DSSP file (Angstrom, degrees, kcal/mol; ACC not computed):
  #  RESIDUE AA STRUCTURE BP1 BP2  ACC     N-H-->O    O-->H-N    N-H-->O    O-->H-N    TCO  KAPPA ALPHA  PHI   PSI    X-CA   Y-CA   Z-CA
    1    1 A X              0   0    0      0, 0.0     2,-0.4     0, 0.0     0, 0.0   0.000 360.0 360.0 360.0 110.5  130.3 -182.0   94.2
    2    2 A X        -     0   0    0      1,-0.0     2,-0.1     0, 0.0     0, 0.0  -0.771 360.0-113.4 -94.2 139.8  129.2 -185.5   94.5
    3    3 A X        -     0   0    0     -2,-0.4     2,-0.1     1,-0.1    -1,-0.0  -0.436  35.4-112.1 -68.3 144.9  131.0 -188.3   92.6
    4    4 A X        -     0   0    0     -2,-0.1     2,-1.4     1,-0.1    -1,-0.1  -0.456  18.7-122.1 -73.7 147.7  128.9 -189.9   90.0
    5    5 A X        -     0   0    0     -2,-0.1     2,-0.4     2,-0.0    -1,-0.1  -0.741  41.0-175.2 -88.3  89.2  127.9 -193.5   90.4
    6    6 A X        -     0   0    0     -2,-1.4     2,-0.3     1,-0.0     3,-0.0  -0.727  22.9-127.8 -91.6 134.6  129.4 -194.8   87.2
    7    7 A X        -     0   0    0     -2,-0.4     3,-0.1     1,-0.1     2,-0.0  -0.585  34.3-104.5 -75.7 138.7  128.8 -198.4   86.3
    8    8 A X        -     0   0    0     -2,-0.3     2,-0.2     1,-0.1    -1,-0.1  -0.374  39.1-110.2 -63.6 142.1  132.0 -200.2   85.5
    9    9 A X        -     0   0    0      1,-0.1     2,-0.3    -3,-0.0    -1,-0.1  -0.483  25.7-125.2 -72.5 140.8  132.6 -200.7   81.8
   10   10 A X        -     0   0    0     -2,-0.2    -1,-0.1     1,-0.1     5,-0.1  -0.689  37.7 -97.5 -82.1 139.0  132.3 -204.3   80.5
   11   11 A X    >>  -     0   0    0     -2,-0.3     4,-2.0     1,-0.1     3,-0.6  -0.317  27.4-130.3 -57.9 134.8  135.4 -205.4   78.6
   12   12 A X  H 3> S+     0   0    0      1,-0.2     4,-2.6     2,-0.2     5,-0.2   0.843 107.1  57.1 -56.9 -35.0  134.9 -205.0   74.9
   13   13 A X  H 3> S+     0   0    0      2,-0.2     4,-2.4     1,-0.2    -1,-0.2   0.873 106.3  49.9 -66.0 -35.5  136.1 -208.6   74.2
   14   14 A X  H <> S+     0   0    0     -3,-0.6     4,-2.5     2,-0.2    -2,-0.2   0.920 110.7  49.1 -66.4 -43.8  133.4 -209.9   76.6
   15   15 A X  H  X S+     0   0    0     -4,-2.0     4,-2.1     2,-0.2    -2,-0.2   0.920 112.5  48.7 -60.8 -44.3  130.7 -207.9   74.8
   16   16 A X  H  X S+     0   0    0     -4,-2.6     4,-2.6     2,-0.2    -2,-0.2   0.920 111.4  49.1 -61.9 -45.1  131.9 -209.1   71.4
   17   17 A X  H  X S+     0   0    0     -4,-2.4     4,-2.3     1,-0.2    -2,-0.2   0.902 110.4  50.4 -64.3 -41.3  131.9 -212.8   72.6
   18   18 A X  H  X S+     0   0    0     -4,-2.5     4,-2.6     2,-0.2    -1,-0.2   0.907 111.1  49.5 -61.6 -41.1  128.4 -212.5   74.0
   19   19 A X  H  X S+     0   0    0     -4,-2.1     4,-2.7     2,-0.2     5,-0.3   0.917 110.7  49.2 -64.6 -43.5  127.2 -211.0   70.7
   20   20 A X  H  X S+     0   0    0     -4,-2.6     4,-2.4     1,-0.2    -1,-0.2   0.891 112.0  49.7 -63.1 -38.9  128.9 -213.8   68.7
   21   21 A X  H  X S+     0   0    0     -4,-2.3     4,-1.5     2,-0.2    -2,-0.2   0.940 111.9  47.1 -64.6 -47.5  127.3 -216.4   71.0
   22   22 A X  H  X S+     0   0    0     -4,-2.6     4,-1.2     1,-0.2     3,-0.3   0.933 117.2  42.2 -61.0 -47.2  123.8 -214.9   70.7
   23   23 A X  H  X S+     0   0    0     -4,-2.7     4,-2.0     1,-0.2     8,-0.3   0.852 111.1  56.6 -69.9 -33.7  124.0 -214.6   66.9
   24   24 A X  H  < S+     0   0    0     -4,-2.4    65,-1.7    -5,-0.3     7,-0.3   0.767 107.0  49.4 -68.8 -25.2  125.6 -218.0   66.6
   25   25 A X  H  < S+     0   0    0     -4,-1.5    63,-1.4    63,-0.3    -1,-0.2   0.774 113.4  47.4 -80.1 -27.0  122.6 -219.5   68.5
   26   26 A X  H  < S+     0   0    0     -4,-1.2     2,-0.4    61,-0.2    -2,-0.2   0.806 118.1  33.1 -82.7 -30.7  120.2 -217.7   66.2
   27   27 A X     X  -     0   0    0     -4,-2.0     4,-2.4    60,-0.3    62,-0.3  -0.986  56.2-152.5-138.2 128.6  121.8 -218.6   62.8
   28   28 A X  H  > S+     0   0    0     58,-2.8     4,-2.2    -2,-0.4    53,-0.2   0.854 102.6  54.7 -63.8 -35.0  123.7 -221.6   61.5
   29   29 A X  H  > S+     0   0    0     55,-2.8     4,-2.5    57,-0.3     5,-0.2   0.919 109.7  45.1 -65.2 -43.8  125.5 -219.3   59.1
   30   30 A X  H  >>S+     0   0    0     54,-0.4     4,-2.9    -7,-0.3     5,-1.5   0.900 111.4  53.7 -67.1 -39.7  126.7 -217.0   61.8
   31   31 A X  I  <>S+     0   0    0     -4,-2.4     5,-3.2    -8,-0.3     6,-0.3   0.929 112.9  43.8 -59.1 -44.1  127.7 -220.0   64.0
   32   32 A X  I  <5S+     0   0    0     -4,-2.2     5,-0.3     1,-0.2    -2,-0.2   0.909 121.8  36.9 -68.5 -42.7  129.8 -221.4   61.1
   33   33 A X  I  <5S+     0   0    0     -4,-2.5    -2,-0.2    -5,-0.2    -1,-0.2   0.788 136.0   7.9 -83.9 -28.3  131.4 -218.1   60.1
   34   34 A X  I  X5S+     0   0    0     -4,-2.9     4,-1.3    -5,-0.2    -3,-0.2   0.776 123.9  44.8-123.3 -49.1  131.9 -216.4   63.4
   35   35 A X  I  ><S+     0   0    0     -5,-1.5     4,-2.3   -15,-0.2     5,-0.2   0.947 112.4  48.5 -72.2 -48.5  131.2 -218.4   66.6
   36   36 A X  H  ><S+     0   0    0     -5,-3.2     4,-3.1     1,-0.2     5,-0.2   0.891 109.3  52.7 -63.8 -39.5  132.9 -221.7   65.7
   37   37 A X  H  > S+     0   0    0     -6,-0.3     4,-2.2    -5,-0.3    -1,-0.2   0.887 109.4  51.1 -61.3 -34.9  136.2 -220.0   64.6
   38   38 A X  H  X S+     0   0    0     -4,-1.3     4,-1.7     2,-0.2    -2,-0.2   0.929 114.3  42.4 -64.7 -45.3  136.2 -218.2   67.9
   39   39 A X  H  X S+     0   0    0     -4,-2.3     4,-2.5     2,-0.2    -2,-0.2   0.873 112.6  54.3 -67.9 -37.4  135.8 -221.5   69.7
   40   40 A X  H  X S+     0   0    0     -4,-3.1     4,-2.8    -5,-0.2    -2,-0.2   0.895 106.5  51.8 -63.5 -40.2  138.3 -223.2   67.4
   41   41 A X  H  X S+     0   0    0     -4,-2.2     4,-2.1     2,-0.2    -1,-0.2   0.908 110.7  47.8 -62.6 -42.4  140.9 -220.6   68.3
   42   42 A X  H  X S+     0   0    0     -4,-1.7     4,-2.4     2,-0.2    -2,-0.2   0.906 112.8  49.0 -64.5 -41.2  140.3 -221.2   72.0
   43   43 A X  H  X S+     0   0    0     -4,-2.5     4,-3.0     2,-0.2     5,-0.2   0.916 109.7  51.4 -64.8 -43.0  140.6 -224.9   71.4
   44   44 A X  H  X S+     0   0    0     -4,-2.8     4,-2.1     1,-0.2    -1,-0.2   0.911 111.8  47.1 -61.3 -42.7  143.8 -224.6   69.4
   45   45 A X  H  X S+     0   0    0     -4,-2.1     4,-2.6     2,-0.2     5,-0.3   0.922 114.4  46.5 -64.7 -43.8  145.4 -222.4   72.1
   46   46 A X  H  X S+     0   0    0     -4,-2.4     4,-2.5     2,-0.2     5,-0.4   0.920 112.5  49.4 -66.9 -43.6  144.3 -224.8   74.9
   47   47 A X  H  X>S+     0   0    0     -4,-3.0     4,-1.8     1,-0.2     6,-1.7   0.906 114.8  45.4 -60.8 -42.0  145.5 -227.9   73.0
   48   48 A X  H  X5S+     0   0    0     -4,-2.1     4,-1.3     4,-0.3    -2,-0.2   0.939 117.8  40.6 -70.0 -46.7  148.9 -226.4   72.3
   49   49 A X  H  <5S+     0   0    0     -4,-2.6    -2,-0.2    -5,-0.2    -1,-0.2   0.862 125.7  34.0 -72.9 -34.2  149.6 -225.0   75.7
   50   50 A X  H  <5S+     0   0    0     -4,-2.5    -3,-0.2    -5,-0.3    -2,-0.2   0.767 138.2  12.7 -92.2 -27.1  148.3 -228.0   77.7
   51   51 A X  H  <5S-     0   0    0     -4,-1.8    -3,-0.2    -5,-0.4    -2,-0.2   0.441  90.1-119.3-132.0  -3.7  149.2 -230.9   75.4
   52   52 A X     << +     0   0    0     -4,-1.3     2,-0.5    -5,-0.5    -4,-0.3   0.766  67.2 139.1  67.7  24.0  151.6 -229.6   72.8
   53   53 A X        -     0   0    0     -6,-1.7     2,-0.6    -7,-0.1    -1,-0.2  -0.897  46.8-146.5-108.1 124.6  149.1 -230.6   70.0
   54   54 A X     >  -     0   0    0     -2,-0.5     4,-2.8     1,-0.2     8,-0.2  -0.798  11.0-144.2 -88.9 123.5  148.5 -228.3   67.1
   55   55 A X  T  4 S+     0   0    0     -2,-0.6     7,-0.2     1,-0.2    21,-0.2   0.893  96.7  39.4 -54.2 -47.9  144.9 -228.6   66.0
   56   56 A X  T  4 S+     0   0    0      1,-0.2     3,-0.4     2,-0.1    -1,-0.2   0.820 121.4  41.7 -76.6 -31.2  145.6 -228.2   62.2
   57   57 A X  T  4 S+     0   0    0      1,-0.2    -2,-0.2     2,-0.1    -1,-0.2   0.763 124.9  31.1 -90.2 -26.0  148.8 -230.3   62.1
   58   58 A X     X  +     0   0    0     -4,-2.8     4,-2.2     1,-0.1     3,-0.2  -0.489  67.5 157.3-130.4  63.4  147.8 -233.2   64.4
   59   59 A X  H  > S+     0   0    0     -3,-0.4     4,-2.7     1,-0.2     5,-0.2   0.824  70.8  57.4 -62.4 -33.7  144.0 -233.5   63.9
   60   60 A X  H  > S+     0   0    0      2,-0.2     4,-1.9     1,-0.2    -1,-0.2   0.935 110.9  42.8 -63.7 -45.0  143.8 -237.2   65.1
   61   61 A X  H  > S+     0   0    0     -3,-0.2     4,-2.2     2,-0.2    -1,-0.2   0.897 113.6  52.4 -67.1 -39.5  145.4 -236.3   68.4
   62   62 A X  H  X S+     0   0    0     -4,-2.2     4,-2.7    -8,-0.2     5,-0.2   0.906 107.5  52.8 -61.6 -41.6  143.2 -233.2   68.7
   63   63 A X  H  X S+     0   0    0     -4,-2.7     4,-2.3     1,-0.2     8,-0.2   0.915 109.1  48.7 -60.7 -44.5  140.1 -235.3   68.0
   64   64 A X  H  < S+     0   0    0     -4,-1.9    -1,-0.2     1,-0.2    -2,-0.2   0.921 115.1  44.8 -61.9 -44.2  141.0 -237.8   70.8
   65   65 A X  H  < S+     0   0    0     -4,-2.2    -2,-0.2     1,-0.2    -1,-0.2   0.876 117.2  43.9 -69.6 -38.1  141.6 -235.0   73.3
   66   66 A X  H  < S-     0   0    0     -4,-2.7     4,-0.4    -5,-0.2    -2,-0.2   0.821 105.7-131.0 -78.0 -31.1  138.6 -233.0   72.4
   67   67 A X     X  -     0   0    0     -4,-2.3     4,-2.6    -5,-0.2     5,-0.2  -0.081  30.8 -71.5  91.2 160.5  136.1 -235.8   72.2
   68   68 A X  H  > S+     0   0    0      1,-0.2     4,-2.2     2,-0.2    -1,-0.1   0.892 126.7  44.5 -59.1 -49.2  133.6 -236.7   69.5
   69   69 A X  H  > S+     0   0    0      2,-0.2     4,-1.3     1,-0.2    -1,-0.2   0.936 117.0  43.9 -67.5 -46.6  131.0 -233.9   70.0
   70   70 A X  H  > S+     0   0    0     -4,-0.4     4,-2.5     1,-0.2     3,-0.3   0.913 113.5  52.3 -64.2 -41.3  133.5 -231.0   70.4
   71   71 A X  H  X S+     0   0    0     -4,-2.6     4,-2.3     1,-0.2    -1,-0.2   0.909 103.0  58.2 -61.3 -41.6  135.6 -232.3   67.5
   72   72 A X  H  < S+     0   0    0     -4,-2.2    -1,-0.2    -5,-0.2    -2,-0.2   0.872 115.1  36.8 -56.9 -37.7  132.5 -232.4   65.3
   73   73 A X  H  < S+     0   0    0     -4,-1.3    -1,-0.2    -3,-0.3    -2,-0.2   0.854 124.4  38.6 -80.8 -36.1  132.0 -228.7   65.9
   74   74 A X  H  < S+     0   0    0     -4,-2.5    -2,-0.2    -5,-0.2    -3,-0.2   0.522  77.5 124.1 -99.7  -6.8  135.6 -227.6   66.0
   75   75 A X    ><  -     0   0    0     -4,-2.3     3,-1.7    -5,-0.2   -19,-0.1  -0.280  64.7-128.3 -59.4 138.8  137.3 -229.6   63.3
   76   76 A X  T 3  S+     0   0    0      1,-0.3    -1,-0.1   -21,-0.2   -20,-0.1   0.765 105.5  52.0 -61.1 -26.6  139.0 -227.4   60.7
   77   77 A X  T 3  S+     0   0    0      2,-0.0    -1,-0.3     0, 0.0     2,-0.1   0.134  74.0 146.8 -98.2  21.6  137.4 -229.0   57.7
   78   78 A X    <   -     0   0    0     -3,-1.7     3,-0.1     1,-0.1    -5,-0.0  -0.369  49.9-120.9 -59.1 127.3  133.8 -228.7   59.1
   79   79 A X        -     0   0    0      1,-0.1     2,-0.1    -2,-0.1    -1,-0.1  -0.314  26.8-100.3 -71.3 154.7  131.5 -228.2   56.1
   80   80 A X        -     0   0    0      1,-0.1    -1,-0.1     2,-0.1   -51,-0.1  -0.422  48.6 -94.7 -68.8 147.4  129.3 -225.1   55.8
   81   81 A X        -     0   0    0    -53,-0.2     3,-0.2     1,-0.1    -1,-0.1  -0.334  23.0-130.9 -65.9 146.9  125.7 -225.6   56.8
   82   82 A X  S    S+     0   0    0      1,-0.3     2,-0.6    -3,-0.1    -1,-0.1   0.874 102.3  35.7 -63.9 -37.8  123.2 -226.4   54.0
   83   83 A X    >   -     0   0    0      1,-0.1     3,-1.5     4,-0.1    -1,-0.3  -0.915  67.1-170.4-121.4 103.5  120.9 -223.7   55.3
   84   84 A X  T 3  S+     0   0    0     -2,-0.6   -55,-2.8     1,-0.3   -54,-0.4   0.749  87.8  56.0 -63.9 -23.4  122.7 -220.7   56.6
   85   85 A X  T 3  S+     0   0    0    -57,-0.2    -1,-0.3   -58,-0.2     3,-0.1   0.461  83.0 109.2 -90.4  -1.4  119.4 -219.3   58.0
   86   86 A X  S <  S-     0   0    0     -3,-1.5   -58,-2.8     1,-0.2   -57,-0.3  -0.248  88.1 -75.8 -65.5 162.2  118.6 -222.4   60.0
   87   87 A X        -     0   0    0    -60,-0.2   -60,-0.3   -59,-0.1   -61,-0.2  -0.271  52.7-134.5 -58.1 148.6  118.8 -222.1   63.8
   88   88 A X        -     0   0    0    -63,-1.4   -63,-0.3     1,-0.2   -60,-0.2   0.323  47.2 -35.4 -82.9-145.7  122.4 -222.1   65.1
   89   89 A X        -     0   0    0    -65,-1.7    -1,-0.2   -62,-0.3     2,-0.2  -0.527  59.6-115.2 -82.6 144.3  123.9 -224.0   68.0
   90   90 A X    >>  -     0   0    0     -2,-0.2     4,-2.0     1,-0.1     3,-0.5  -0.531  22.2-124.1 -74.3 144.2  122.0 -224.7   71.2
   91   91 A X  H 3> S+     0   0    0      1,-0.2     4,-2.9     2,-0.2     5,-0.2   0.867 111.2  57.8 -57.0 -38.2  123.4 -223.0   74.3
   92   92 A X  H 3> S+     0   0    0      1,-0.2     4,-2.1     2,-0.2    -1,-0.2   0.875 106.4  48.7 -62.0 -37.0  123.8 -226.4   76.0
   93   93 A X  H <> S+     0   0    0     -3,-0.5     4,-2.0     2,-0.2    -1,-0.2   0.911 112.1  47.5 -71.1 -41.1  126.0 -227.6   73.2
   94   94 A X  H  X S+     0   0    0     -4,-2.0     4,-2.6     1,-0.2     5,-0.2   0.926 111.8  51.6 -63.0 -43.9  128.2 -224.6   73.3
   95   95 A X  H  X S+     0   0    0     -4,-2.9     4,-2.7     1,-0.2    -2,-0.2   0.907 108.1  51.5 -59.5 -42.6  128.4 -224.9   77.1
   96   96 A X  H  X S+     0   0    0     -4,-2.1     4,-2.0     2,-0.2    -1,-0.2   0.892 110.6  48.5 -63.1 -39.8  129.5 -228.5   76.8
   97   97 A X  H  X S+     0   0    0     -4,-2.0     4,-2.4     2,-0.2    -2,-0.2   0.926 111.9  48.6 -66.3 -44.3  132.2 -227.6   74.3
   98   98 A X  H  X S+     0   0    0     -4,-2.6     4,-2.4     1,-0.2    -2,-0.2   0.910 111.0  50.8 -63.1 -41.5  133.5 -224.8   76.5
   99   99 A X  H  X S+     0   0    0     -4,-2.7     4,-1.5     1,-0.2    -1,-0.2   0.889 109.3  51.6 -62.5 -38.1  133.5 -227.1   79.6
  100  100 A X  H  X S+     0   0    0     -4,-2.0     4,-0.8     2,-0.2    -2,-0.2   0.915 109.7  49.4 -64.6 -42.2  135.4 -229.7   77.6
  101  101 A X  H >< S+     0   0    0     -4,-2.4     3,-0.8     1,-0.2    -2,-0.2   0.901 109.6  51.5 -63.1 -40.2  138.0 -227.1   76.6
  102  102 A X  H 3< S+     0   0    0     -4,-2.4    -1,-0.2     1,-0.2    -2,-0.2   0.820 107.0  54.9 -65.7 -29.5  138.3 -226.0   80.2
  103  103 A X  H 3<        0   0    0     -4,-1.5    -1,-0.2     1,-0.2    -2,-0.2   0.649 360.0 360.0 -78.8 -15.4  138.9 -229.6   81.2
  104  104 A X    <<        0   0    0     -4,-0.8    -1,-0.2    -3,-0.8    -2,-0.1   0.515 360.0 360.0 -63.4 360.0  141.8 -230.1   78.8
């Protein structure tokens, strides 16, 4: 009896996040409804733990800490896209936002 060479399972949360990223790059509607809330949640957690700033309650301070580009994407009152079927976010822009969050 030889042991099987089983590939390690990828964490379900990683698979979900990858799917949201892929779909958020393909569709502006998906980016608005699914990807940006995921990034906003990460930003809110990072702002609170690192700076004691609540994203929804202290938006001016959050904006300063996040920077103009990240704030434009993550602000709680971001309007829905005019064309939900338009292309979503570019990977470079998502990467820049994630790097900004990591730097907080």
